[in-house]
N, C-alpha and C positions, 0 to 999 in steps of 0.2 A: 519361510527366504527366508535365505545364505545370503546377502551381497558381497561373495569375493573377488579381491583386483583386481583382475582380469577385466569385470564387470564392473568396475572404477572411470575402475580409461577407458572400456566404453561408451560410456555415456559420458565422462568428459570430452572426450572425440567430438561425437555426435554432439553435446556439446557449446563445442568451440573456447573449449575452457581451460585453459596453460596449468594445468596440473601439477607441479612439483611432484616427482616419485618419491624423496619425503614426506611426503600429502597422501600417499595414497592407502597408509595401512591406515592408521588417523581416518581417515575418511574415509573409509571401510565401517568402523568401528562406530563413525554414529551412523549410519545409512542402520546399519541393520538398529543400533539401539533405539532411531527413526521408525525404524517395522517394529521392532519386539511393541514399543503401545503403538501403534498403530494394531496391530490384532489385539494389542493387550482390551481399547477397547470394540475390537468387535464382538470380546465378551459381556458386553455389557446386552443385558433389557431390558430391551425397547418393546416389547411385546405392550400394542394399543396405546402406542405416543403416537399423536396427533405429527404428522411432520409441518415445516413448518419453513416460514416464503418471504419473511420475512421474524429481523429482533424485535423491533414496534408491532407488531401486527394489532388491530388492536387500540392500539393506544393513538389522541385524538390527543393534538399539543396545541400549549392555546397562538391562538395565531396575535398579530398584532393588523393595527390597521399602515393599510399601504400608502403611505403620502407623499407627496412633491415637495420637497424642501430644497436651496435654496442655499445648504451647510452649514450656512448661520455667518458665518462667520471668517468668510473668504482668506479673508490677507490670515489666518492664521491655519490656514489650512494649507498655498499655498511659498508659508515661513519656509519649510523643511525639500520644496522638490530645486534645486538642485538648477531650473534653469524654468522665467515663470513669466507671463506676460499676457499683457492686458485680458486680469484675473481666468487668465488658461497655463495647465499645465504645455511646456513649451515639449519635450519627446523629436530623436533625432527620424530620419524619414527611413522608411521599413522597406515602399512599395516604392520603385522609382514605376 
């Protein structure tokens, strides 16, 4: 499949992209390169390869205990806060 400049203009319009005329020809070349790479992938023999639902399927990740702490040192935690009061972060009100 070959992508011409008219197709690039049409896709840019559908995607509401402001594509300058000077970028149309280079974009067509880039998209043709991508399509060629996809066609190359279609040539790979995948006979007997099971589809994957996850890249980490079957792996067991180590878990740590979920322990509630007090932050160990609230003064140090709040030292970098723009504003703190009574041991809490002060943030602007966002709901009225």
